[in-house]
MIKOL-950241 format. One record per residue (C-alpha): y, z, x; residue in three letters. Coordinates in pm, 1 decimal, decimal comma. Example, Ala and Ser with C-alpha at 12.3 -4.5 7.8 and 13.67 -1.06 7.14 Angstrom:
<sites>
         c2         c3         c1   resn
     -450,0      780,0     1230,0    Ala
     -106,0      714,0     1367,0    Ser
</sites>
This chain:
<sites>
         c2         c3         c1   resn
       24,9      -13,5      -15,6    Met
      339,9     -101,3      122,7    Thr
      657,7       67,7      104,2    Asp
      550,9      413,6      117,3    Gln
      886,4      561,8      241,7    Ala
      954,1      927,8      132,9    Gly
     1244,9     1041,5      -23,5    Asp
     1316,9     1328,7      227,7    Gly
     1230,2     1603,0      -10,6    Gly
      958,3     1850,9       -4,2    Ala
      593,8     1750,0        1,3    Pro
      507,5     1613,7     -368,8    Pro
      308,6     1810,9     -616,1    Phe
      -74,1     1772,6     -578,6    Ser
     -273,8     2061,0     -686,6    Pro
     -627,7     2090,7     -605,4    Pro
     -859,0     2002,9     -889,4    Ser
    -1240,6     2074,4     -941,9    Pro
    -1462,2     1748,1    -1015,1    Pro
    -1396,0     1591,9    -1369,9    Ile
    -1713,1     1612,5    -1560,7    Gly
    -1793,4     1351,3    -1825,4    Arg
    -1743,9     1574,9    -2152,0    Gly
    -1410,6     1723,8    -2034,8    Tyr
    -1272,7     1371,9    -1902,3    Arg
    -1363,5     1278,6    -2285,3    Ala
    -1172,2     1561,8    -2440,0    Tyr
     -895,6     1500,7    -2262,8    Val
     -866,6     1123,9    -2370,2    Met
     -943,9     1245,1    -2739,0    Gly
     -641,0     1474,1    -2704,4    Val
     -424,0     1203,3    -2508,3    Leu
     -517,4      957,7    -2795,1    Val
     -429,7     1230,3    -3082,8    Leu
      -94,3     1272,4    -2926,2    Met
      -19,0      915,5    -2887,0    Tyr
     -131,5      884,8    -3247,9    Thr
      148,2     1157,6    -3349,3    Cys
      370,8      949,9    -3127,7    Asn
      341,4      643,8    -3308,2    Phe
      336,4      814,7    -3657,0    Val
      680,7      960,3    -3594,6    Asp
      809,7      650,3    -3429,4    Arg
      682,4      424,2    -3732,2    Ser
      799,7      620,6    -3989,3    Leu
     1111,0      450,4    -4006,1    Leu
      965,3       88,0    -4088,9    Gly
      733,1      245,3    -4353,2    Val
     1026,2      433,2    -4541,6    Leu
     1290,6      181,0    -4446,8    Gly
     1307,2       15,3    -4795,5    Gln
     1361,2      356,6    -4966,7    Ala
     1578,4      488,0    -4691,0    Ile
     1791,3      135,8    -4754,2    Lys
     1814,6      193,2    -5097,0    Ala
     1907,8      550,6    -5116,9    Asp
     2202,1      525,5    -4832,0    Leu
     2297,6      171,9    -4918,8    Thr
     2230,4        3,7    -4586,3    Leu
     2167,6     -345,1    -4449,7    Gln
     1881,6     -494,6    -4269,4    Asp
     2089,3     -498,5    -3944,5    Trp
     2137,4     -117,1    -3999,7    Gln
     1752,1      -40,9    -4046,9    Leu
     1694,9     -232,6    -3698,8    Gly
     1949,8      -27,2    -3528,3    Val
     1811,1      288,5    -3644,1    Leu
     1448,5      176,3    -3528,3    Ala
     1551,1      -22,3    -3225,0    Gly
     1886,1       80,5    -3034,4    Pro
     1929,1      435,9    -3195,9    Ala
     1556,5      532,9    -3077,1    Phe
     1550,6      333,0    -2760,1    Ala
     1887,1      441,1    -2595,5    Leu
     1778,8      761,4    -2474,3    Leu
     1376,2      649,7    -2463,6    Tyr
     1511,1      398,1    -2201,4    Ser
     1754,1      626,1    -2033,2    Leu
     1513,5      922,7    -2039,6    Gly
     1198,7      737,8    -1936,4    Gly
     1304,3      700,3    -1563,5    Leu
     1417,1     1042,2    -1464,7    Pro
     1104,7     1201,1    -1632,9    Val
      889,0      945,4    -1470,7    Ala
     1025,0     1041,9    -1120,5    Arg
      983,7     1415,0    -1196,8    Leu
      604,1     1326,0    -1301,4    Ala
      572,9     1183,4     -943,2    Glu
      650,1     1514,4     -805,8    Arg
      531,9     1789,0    -1062,7    Ser
      298,9     1883,7    -1318,1    Gly
      233,2     1619,3    -1567,4    Arg
       70,8     1845,2    -1834,5    Val
      401,8     2036,5    -1865,3    Gly
      580,5     1753,3    -1913,4    Ile
      397,8     1613,3    -2176,9    Ile
      373,7     1939,4    -2385,7    Ser
      749,8     1958,7    -2365,8    Ala
      788,6     1592,1    -2482,6    Ala
      573,9     1592,1    -2796,1    Ile
      764,6     1926,5    -2897,3    Ala
     1103,1     1750,4    -2891,1    Val
     1008,0     1434,4    -3042,8    Trp
      816,4     1622,6    -3338,3    Ser
     1095,0     1839,3    -3410,8    Thr
     1336,1     1565,3    -3422,5    Met
     1133,3     1365,5    -3623,4    Thr
     1138,5     1649,2    -3913,1    Ala
     1519,3     1684,3    -3864,0    Leu
     1521,7     1283,0    -3996,2    Cys
     1469,8     1378,0    -4341,8    Gly
     1778,3     1623,0    -4321,4    Ala
     2002,6     1315,5    -4252,4    Ala
     2310,6     1268,5    -4468,8    Ala
     2359,6      914,4    -4405,3    Gly
     2349,6      640,9    -4136,9    Phe
     2499,8      816,8    -3865,9    Trp
     2324,7     1127,8    -3903,2    Thr
     2002,1      942,0    -3913,0    Leu
     2091,9      761,3    -3594,1    Ala
     2156,0     1084,5    -3393,3    Leu
     1818,0     1244,4    -3517,6    Ala
     1650,1      908,4    -3399,5    Arg
     1825,0      942,4    -3059,4    Val
     1680,9     1281,4    -3010,5    Gly
     1327,7     1131,2    -3105,0    Val
     1361,2      875,7    -2821,9    Gly
     1468,0     1144,8    -2596,0    Leu
     1137,3     1340,4    -2665,2    Gly
      927,3     1011,8    -2687,0    Glu
     1076,8      901,5    -2310,6    Ala
      865,1     1180,2    -2122,8    Gly
      538,4     1097,2    -2269,2    Tyr
      445,2      748,6    -2201,3    Val
      500,2      735,0    -1793,4    Pro
      328,0     1068,8    -1752,9    Ala
       62,5     1005,2    -1967,8    Ala
      -20,9      684,2    -1830,8    Tyr
      -25,5      844,6    -1465,2    Ser
     -274,8     1105,1    -1596,4    Leu
     -521,1      893,4    -1731,6    Val
     -511,3      663,7    -1391,9    Ala
     -620,1     1015,9    -1208,9    Asp
     -885,8     1051,8    -1468,9    Tyr
    -1045,0      726,3    -1414,8    Tyr
    -1123,2      491,4    -1129,1    Pro
     -967,9      169,2    -1087,5    Pro
    -1237,2      -43,1    -1205,5    Ser
    -1250,1      147,8    -1535,3    Arg
     -839,4      174,2    -1587,1    Arg
     -804,6      -90,9    -1812,6    Ala
    -1092,5       -8,8    -2066,6    Ser
     -975,2      348,9    -2052,5    Ala
     -589,3      263,2    -2109,8    Leu
     -734,9       44,5    -2395,9    Gly
     -898,8      353,1    -2537,9    Val
     -581,0      538,2    -2484,9    Phe
     -346,4      284,1    -2621,7    Thr
     -549,9      300,9    -2970,0    Leu
     -317,9      568,4    -3075,9    Gly
      -90,4      300,9    -3167,9    Val
     -274,0      150,7    -3430,8    Pro
     -403,5      490,4    -3546,7    Phe
      -46,7      617,4    -3551,8    Gly
       34,0      292,7    -3723,9    Ala
     -243,9      357,8    -3966,2    Leu
     -167,1      704,9    -4066,0    Phe
      198,0      677,1    -4028,1    Gly
      171,8      390,3    -4302,7    Ala
      -92,4      557,8    -4545,3    Val
       30,1      912,2    -4537,4    Leu
      421,1      809,6    -4492,2    Gly
      421,3      560,8    -4788,0    Gly
      190,9      812,7    -5014,3    Ala
      443,2     1117,5    -4928,9    Leu
      763,1      921,0    -4966,0    Ala
      633,2      823,2    -5310,4    Gln
      517,7     1146,9    -5435,1    Gly
      782,3     1385,5    -5263,9    Ile
     1061,1     1159,5    -5139,6    Gly
     1121,6     1007,1    -4796,4    Trp
     1319,3     1297,0    -4653,1    Arg
      992,4     1532,2    -4686,4    Ser
      771,5     1280,3    -4570,4    Ala
      971,0     1329,3    -4220,2    Phe
      918,6     1684,4    -4231,7    Leu
      561,5     1681,7    -4327,3    Val
      460,0     1432,3    -4049,5    Leu
      697,4     1554,1    -3789,3    Gly
      580,2     1938,8    -3761,6    Leu
      217,0     1890,2    -3670,5    Pro
      327,0     1767,7    -3304,1    Gly
      411,0     2112,7    -3238,5    Leu
       67,0     2271,1    -3251,6    Leu
      -82,1     1963,8    -3039,9    Leu
      194,7     2067,5    -2756,3    Ala
       53,4     2419,4    -2737,5    Leu
     -301,0     2294,6    -2754,2    Leu
     -228,8     2053,5    -2460,6    Phe
      -34,5     2291,9    -2233,5    Arg
     -351,0     2550,5    -2277,1    Leu
     -659,0     2373,2    -2239,5    Thr
     -560,3     2033,1    -1989,7    Val
     -569,6     2089,7    -1653,5    Arg
     -376,9     1878,3    -1395,7    Glu
     -617,1     1641,1    -1206,1    Pro
     -582,2     1578,7     -801,1    Ala
     -315,3     1287,1     -798,2    Arg
     -492,7      974,3     -644,2    Gly
     -811,6     1139,8     -580,4    Gly
    -1020,5      850,8     -748,3    Leu
     -839,7      580,0     -513,2    Asp
     -947,9      449,1     -192,3    Pro
     -749,1      549,5      111,1    Ala
     -533,0      792,1      -58,7    Phe
     -364,0     1080,6      129,4    Ser
     -281,0     1386,4     -105,6    Ser
       -9,0     1457,6      166,0    Gly
      163,3     1115,0      110,6    Glu
      516,8     1151,9       30,1    Ala
      654,2     1015,5     -305,8    Thr
      851,8      700,2     -249,3    Pro
     1192,3      662,1     -370,6    Ser
     1290,9      461,3     -666,5    Leu
     1437,0      200,1     -443,6    Gly
     1108,6      149,0     -261,7    Ala
      932,6      131,9     -581,2    Val
     1145,9     -132,0     -727,2    Leu
     1140,9     -357,7     -406,0    Arg
      764,7     -309,6     -393,1    His
      696,4     -438,6     -747,2    Val
      986,4     -711,9     -778,5    Leu
      823,5     -858,5     -452,2    Arg
      505,7     -927,6     -697,1    Lys
      575,1    -1217,8     -905,3    Pro
      262,2    -1162,8    -1137,1    Ala
      457,0     -820,3    -1211,9    Phe
      783,3     -982,0    -1307,2    Val
      599,0    -1262,5    -1521,5    His
      381,7     -974,8    -1699,0    Leu
      665,1     -750,0    -1771,9    Thr
      857,6    -1031,4    -1922,7    Val
      564,9    -1152,4    -2132,5    Gly
      504,1     -795,2    -2249,4    Ala
      879,6     -756,1    -2345,7    Ser
      888,4    -1065,6    -2526,8    Leu
      569,0     -974,8    -2690,7    Thr
      727,3     -640,7    -2776,4    Ser
     1060,0     -799,8    -2943,7    Phe
      854,5     -999,2    -3167,4    Ala
      578,7     -712,9    -3262,0    Gly
      888,3     -435,5    -3303,8    Tyr
     1029,1     -707,4    -3564,1    Ala
      724,6     -759,2    -3768,6    Val
      639,6     -395,0    -3778,2    Val
      983,1     -269,1    -3860,3    Gln
      996,8     -525,7    -4149,0    Phe
      647,4     -588,2    -4272,0    Ala
      642,9     -319,9    -4558,6    Ile
     1009,0     -415,2    -4681,3    Pro
      849,5     -785,2    -4684,1    Phe
      573,1     -683,3    -4921,8    Leu
      806,0     -499,8    -5131,5    Leu
     1024,0     -770,8    -5166,4    Arg
      846,2    -1042,2    -5206,9    Gly
      476,2     -934,1    -5363,2    Tyr
      551,5     -712,2    -5638,3    Gly
      374,4     -409,3    -5502,9    Val
      508,3      -41,6    -5466,5    Asp
      568,1      172,6    -5165,0    Leu
      238,2      328,3    -5171,2    Lys
       40,9       29,6    -5219,3    Thr
      233,4     -172,8    -4960,3    Ala
      216,4      121,7    -4714,6    Ser
     -154,4      122,4    -4762,7    Thr
     -205,0     -232,4    -4713,0    Leu
      -18,0     -247,2    -4420,5    Tyr
     -163,1       35,1    -4274,9    Gly
     -536,3      -43,0    -4319,1    Leu
     -492,7     -428,5    -4215,9    Val
     -221,7     -351,5    -3927,3    Gly
     -433,2      -86,9    -3764,8    Ala
     -750,7     -247,4    -3804,9    Leu
     -633,5     -524,1    -3641,9    Ala
     -436,3     -356,7    -3359,5    Ala
     -733,5     -130,3    -3297,1    Ala
     -968,5     -424,0    -3229,9    Val
     -691,2     -610,6    -3028,1    Gly
     -611,2     -312,5    -2786,2    Ile
     -983,2     -227,3    -2757,4    Ala
    -1104,5     -585,2    -2701,1    Ala
     -808,6     -673,9    -2470,9    Gly
     -893,7     -359,8    -2225,1    Gly
    -1269,7     -420,5    -2201,8    Tyr
    -1239,2     -804,0    -2168,3    Leu
     -986,2     -732,2    -1891,6    Ala
    -1229,9     -551,1    -1713,5    Asp
    -1521,7     -769,9    -1792,0    Ala
    -1315,6    -1080,4    -1698,8    Ala
    -1168,9     -908,9    -1374,8    Gly
    -1515,6     -897,5    -1214,4    Val
    -1525,4    -1330,7    -1225,7    Arg
    -1169,9    -1369,9    -1146,1    Asp
     -892,8    -1103,9    -1188,9    Pro
     -660,8    -1398,2    -1278,3    Arg
     -823,8    -1411,3    -1614,8    Leu
     -690,7    -1084,6    -1695,5    Arg
     -341,5    -1248,4    -1758,1    Ala
     -481,9    -1563,2    -1900,7    Val
     -674,5    -1420,8    -2201,6    Val
     -383,2    -1215,9    -2347,0    Pro
     -150,3    -1547,1    -2274,9    Gly
     -364,5    -1766,9    -2450,2    Leu
     -419,8    -1516,7    -2743,3    Ala
      -38,2    -1481,4    -2785,0    Leu
       49,6    -1854,3    -2763,6    Met
     -254,7    -1894,5    -3055,9    Leu
      -94,2    -1600,7    -3255,2    Ala
      237,7    -1771,4    -3310,9    Ala
      153,3    -2064,6    -3543,4    Pro
     -117,1    -1836,7    -3725,0    Leu
      149,1    -1585,8    -3807,0    Tyr
      412,0    -1863,8    -3929,8    Ile
      151,6    -1984,1    -4145,0    Ala
       59,8    -1602,1    -4264,4    Ala
      437,2    -1565,0    -4380,4    Phe
      437,1    -1865,8    -4585,9    Gln
      129,0    -1769,4    -4808,6    Gln
      232,1    -1732,1    -5193,3    Pro
      -24,7    -1458,0    -5259,2    Thr
      -77,8    -1131,1    -5137,0    Leu
     -467,5    -1198,9    -5069,3    Leu
     -368,4    -1516,7    -4885,3    Gly
     -135,3    -1331,3    -4691,0    Leu
     -372,3    -1055,3    -4589,2    Gly
     -643,6    -1314,9    -4503,3    Ala
     -411,5    -1513,1    -4262,1    Met
     -241,6    -1223,6    -4094,2    Val
     -553,5    -1034,7    -3953,2    Ile
     -641,2    -1300,3    -3661,2    Ala
     -272,1    -1306,5    -3555,4    Pro
     -252,2     -931,1    -3556,5    Ala
     -559,3     -905,9    -3327,4    Ile
     -472,2    -1146,5    -3104,5    Leu
      -94,0    -1013,0    -3028,6    Gln
     -249,7     -681,5    -2911,1    Tyr
     -460,4     -826,9    -2660,9    Leu
     -230,3     -768,8    -2398,6    Tyr
     -152,1     -405,1    -2404,9    Met
     -433,2     -252,5    -2190,9    Gly
     -460,1     -537,4    -1920,0    Pro
      -50,5     -535,8    -1865,4    Val
      -62,4     -162,7    -1779,4    Phe
     -349,2     -159,7    -1594,9    Ala
     -270,2     -450,4    -1352,1    Leu
       62,5     -283,0    -1341,2    Ala
      -95,2       52,8    -1227,5    Gln
     -334,0     -135,4     -975,3    Asn
      -67,2     -335,6     -803,2    Met
       92,4       17,9     -686,9    Val
        3,2      350,7     -531,7    Gly
     -116,8      663,8     -691,5    Ala
      244,9      818,9     -645,1    Arg
      420,3      505,0     -761,1    Met
      227,2      486,4    -1100,7    Arg
      449,1      697,8    -1324,0    Ala
      769,7      535,1    -1192,3    Thr
      610,0      164,7    -1248,8    Thr
      516,8      269,4    -1606,6    Thr
      857,2      383,7    -1639,1    Ala
      989,5       65,3    -1529,2    Ile
      757,6     -131,7    -1752,2    Val
      824,0       62,7    -2044,8    Asn
     1212,8       57,4    -2018,6    Ile
     1202,3     -305,3    -2007,8    Thr
      971,4     -345,4    -2304,4    Leu
     1200,9      -92,1    -2489,8    Thr
     1503,4     -257,8    -2410,2    Val
     1412,1     -622,0    -2491,5    Ile
     1170,1     -515,2    -2732,8    Gly
     1262,6     -200,2    -2970,1    Leu
     1664,9     -236,9    -2857,7    Gly
     1690,8     -577,4    -2945,5    Leu
     1403,5     -710,5    -3174,7    Gly
     1433,9     -493,0    -3510,5    Pro
     1821,4     -534,8    -3488,7    Pro
     1855,7     -899,1    -3414,2    Leu
     1572,6    -1021,0    -3645,6    Ile
     1723,0     -782,1    -3908,3    Gly
     2079,3     -927,2    -3855,5    Ala
     1919,5    -1289,0    -3871,8    Leu
     1775,6    -1176,7    -4201,4    Ser
     2109,1    -1057,2    -4377,9    Asp
     2267,2    -1395,5    -4258,0    Phe
     1981,8    -1598,7    -4384,7    Leu
     1956,3    -1358,7    -4707,8    Ala
     2325,3    -1437,6    -4761,5    Ala
     2281,4    -1799,0    -4721,2    Arg
     2029,4    -1801,9    -4974,2    Ala
     2232,4    -1630,7    -5252,0    Tyr
     2387,1    -1824,0    -5510,9    Asn
     2598,9    -1588,4    -5697,0    Gly
     2991,1    -1556,7    -5729,9    Leu
     3025,6    -1271,8    -5528,7    Met
     2944,2    -1228,2    -5137,4    Pro
     2560,3    -1093,8    -5096,3    Phe
     2664,7     -770,9    -4941,5    Val
     2905,6     -681,4    -5236,6    Arg
     2688,4     -818,4    -5513,5    Ala
     2362,0     -645,2    -5373,5    Cys
     2455,9     -357,6    -5220,9    Pro
     2105,0     -199,0    -4989,7    Gly
     1978,3     -533,7    -5073,3    Gly
     1901,2     -496,4    -5445,0    Val
     2087,0     -561,7    -5767,0    Ala
     2322,4     -266,2    -5879,6    Pro
     2144,8      -39,1    -6140,0    Ala
     2150,1     -182,7    -6489,3    Gly
     2146,5     -519,7    -6384,5    Ala
     1841,2     -739,3    -6525,3    Thr
     1725,2    -1107,0    -6552,1    Gly
     1878,1    -1345,9    -6291,7    Phe
     2120,2    -1088,0    -6173,9    Ala
     1850,3     -858,9    -6037,1    Ala
     1598,4    -1154,7    -5923,2    Asp
     1830,1    -1348,3    -5726,1    Ser
     1896,3    -1032,6    -5522,8    Cys
     1550,0     -976,8    -5441,6    Arg
     1447,4    -1304,6    -5393,2    Leu
     1756,0    -1373,9    -5166,7    Ala
     1649,7    -1066,7    -4941,9    Ser
     1267,5    -1197,6    -4953,1    Phe
     1345,1    -1545,5    -4825,8    His
     1585,2    -1429,5    -4566,0    Gly
     1362,2    -1219,8    -4425,8    Leu
     1074,5    -1444,0    -4468,3    Gln
     1250,3    -1670,7    -4245,2    Glu
     1336,8    -1433,0    -4010,7    Ala
      981,4    -1280,6    -3938,2    Leu
      890,7    -1663,6    -3882,2    Met
     1153,1    -1708,2    -3586,9    Val
     1019,8    -1344,5    -3446,9    Ala
      669,1    -1498,6    -3448,9    Ala
      767,2    -1819,6    -3257,6    Ala
      856,3    -1590,0    -2991,1    Ile
      487,8    -1522,6    -2924,0    Tyr
      469,6    -1878,8    -2746,0    Leu
      730,5    -1790,9    -2466,5    Trp
      567,1    -1475,3    -2422,6    Ala
      212,1    -1630,3    -2342,8    Gly
      387,7    -1876,8    -2140,0    Phe
      474,1    -1595,7    -1869,9    His
      126,8    -1438,5    -1891,9    Phe
       -6,7    -1786,5    -1760,8    Leu
      270,4    -1810,9    -1497,1    Leu
      169,0    -1455,8    -1406,5    Ala
     -194,5    -1555,3    -1348,1    Ala
      -99,8    -1806,2    -1077,6    Arg
      -27,9    -1512,0     -820,6    Thr
     -197,1    -1240,3     -982,1    Leu
     -502,7    -1224,0     -708,7    Arg
     -234,2    -1199,6     -415,8    Arg
      -14,3     -943,9     -576,8    Asp
     -307,9     -715,5     -635,3    Leu
     -452,1     -723,0     -290,8    Glu
      -90,1     -672,3     -141,8    Ser
</sites>
């Protein structure tokens, strides 16, 4: 490994660790997956409850996009890197426990929001808490599993994403319809506090780099500049990060507006829409994430370049399939068409983070994960929902044929109370068609993302060896 210049500080934290048994390793992975599930329950609730929040607070789609994207991504991005630097030197178990306690508390506080700005502030707090989890967790997983098993291990770990999407959608929709969207935030936010305590008391810190060849536990922690120079000299890393960020852009936009899309266009209530979305989306994501990790490990035995080629081709195929799905006139047709692209879009997650971990040394991993995560967050979450939301507003206004501007005639995207007939239908149809066309634009971005994965494959073998 190159660029191992230290930062001049004290020797980095690397406590001795007893041998890790298979049962204990499985327990740790189970708790990490459960915590990641809570992470995505809390993160995805805004998409599930978005239509109810929009109508209650009379918001526009771009404001929903800001709440889902920049409001969350601001401190999630800014906080990720310093926490990752701390995780290179300090105990990751304590960092992870504190992170889940913060984001769970702030999720519960979302339910007390009085308007757009107070809800935005609570979302900033959620982002601050979640910033500490992913870099430290990825680094921890890498020290529980050897390099040959990291893609599949990280694929299992990332199953927290579809599990979180499933529980967030099914429980969030049912709770919102039964007791209101504010109470849904409270009920689903607080359980994370119990997980934080469980993790702190039962999980031990593994020896850092103990499963890697030629690693010295006394090795100094490289500076941030050294890590950046190391990864930016690898074209495969750059293309993988750009491709993953573009995938995240499209994916977060689809996730944020999937349930509003069902509510506006297919005549279902919130509980039904969220349950259908949760079941189909979670199943597809679970299959895609798990398959992506195991396919990457299997393909890497023959040729490491296939670890980038497989997700690249999958993303390029997902684009036209998604576009076709969004144009289906019936709910059954939409459900049948959307499963395949939803699976394909998730094949990249395990390979990208595993390859990023394998391109660097043990004391660069949390920082490298933070670099990838920041890029995914800024481009994907920070820009995807608000830009696609703004495009939806623009296209909805263009589709509206009323005498007044769309925003005045349809506050919150719906007709004023008491409106019937054409007035009510025109607001709903304009909102639906605007969002439909915006989501088709988002889906086309998967083609661009897939191209970068294919470019990464060209130098992947060399960049792993260096």
